[in-house]
N, C-alpha and C positions, 0 to 999 in steps of 0.2 A: 137354589145356591145357599140360603141361608141356613137350611137343614144341614147340607154338606158341611159347611164351616164349623157349626155346632158340633156336630158328630167329630170332626178332626179334633176340635179343642178339648172335647169328652175324651176321646181315646187319650191323647198326650197327656191330661189331668190324671187319668186314670194309671197311667204307667208311671207317671213321677211319683204318684201314692204309694205305689207297690215298692217302688224303689227306697221311699222314705222309711217303708215298714221293714224293709231289709235293714235299711242302715240302723235303725232303732234297734233291732234285734240284735245286731251285731256289738253296738254298743253296749247294750244291757248286758251281753255275755261277759264283754271284755271289762266292762265295770267291776261285775262281780268277781271275776278271776283276780283283778287288781286289788281288790278290797282284800280277797282272800290272802294273797300274797303279801299285803301289807300286814295283816293279822299274824300269819306266819312268821315274819319278820321280828315282829313284836315280840312273840313268844320265845322264838331264838335269843333274841337280845337278854330275855329273862333268863334262860337257861345258862348263856354265857356269864351273866353277872353273879349268878349263883354257883357258877362252875360245875354245873351239874350236866355233862355232856352225855351220860346215861338217859337223863330225861330227854334232852334233844333226840335222841336216837328212837325213843319209845314213839315220837311223833310220826314216824315214817309209817305211812299205810292208814292212818288216823284220820277221821272225818273231819276235812277242813273247815266244814260249817260249824262245829262245834268252838270253833275260835272267834267266831262273831258274836257280839251282843245280842245282835237281832238278824234273823235270817231273811232272807228274801221271800217276799209273797210266794212266789212261785216255787217254793222248795218243799216237795213232797215227803221230805224225811229220809228215814234209814229204812231200806228195802232190802229183802233177802233174795238176791238172785232175779229180779224183776224180769218180765219179758217186756223189753222196750215198746213193742208194737202194741200193748195194752193199755199203755200211759199215755196222757194228753201231751201233746208238743207244746213245748215253749215252757217246760218245767225242769228243774234240777231235781236230782235226788242222789242219793250215797247208796252205792251198792254193798252191803256189808260182806257179801261172800267174795267179790273181787276187789275189797278195799278202794274203789273208784269213785269219784264223784262226776256225775253224768249230767250233761246238758242235753234236752232233747229238742232238736232244731224244728221250729215251727216252720220257716220259709224254707223247705226243704229243695226247690229249686235252684237257689242262688248260695247253697252250700256245698262244698266238696270236701273229701276226706273222712276221716273216722273209719271204723273197722268194715270191711268189705263184707257185701252181703246183709247188712242190719241196717236197721232206720237211720238217717243221719243223725249224728250225734257227736258231740264233743266231750272227751273222757280225760279227767284229770286225777292225780295222784301226788301226795305228798311223797317226795323222794329226796334221799340222802344225797348229798354233795359231799365227795370226798376226793382226796388225792391218792389214788390207787397205785401205791410204792411198789407192791408186787407184782402188779398187770395182771391179776388173774379174773378181774372184772366184778368183783366180789368186797363189799367192805370187810376188812378184818381189824377187829378191833387191837390196839396196841402196836400194829404195822401201818395201818393206812392212816392220813391225817384228816380228821372229819371238819369239814369247812361251813357245814351249814344243811339246810333244807330249802327246797324248792316245791312250788306247785307246778309240776310238770305237766305237760298236754300227751297224751300216750299215744295218739297218732296227729300227725300234720292235719290241719284243715285251712281252708280259706273260704271266704265269702266273695261272691262275684254279683255285679248288676249291672 
């Protein structure tokens, strides 16, 4: 009877520990993304003060990690079109060919979203925010009103547990 009770308690403790690990990964991902969004906002403010809208436009597609004074320990750097299946889970990298920042999910069973048929990952890019006055879906300097930049998730994703 004691062994059965201990076994049940052990199963409950392990499942709770796994849930905490998933929550920790989710919070870590969102914390890095939030820090990047703040850094991009500071850079945008700098460009606005200097009235350098062309400089702000050049940030689109750039590596957001370059805006940080210190990059996360799990940042692998800039890689040229790597195969995500060959990289260690739980790391960030910037794909120089696709111009995207990628996070490779460690707790795959609790993550949904990302590109179909590929390892679970969250992909982000710096995108221009503008008022598309002519409705063509593309920013046209002199026609459309530039409003800023944002760190955009390229595919929707969510965590479950």
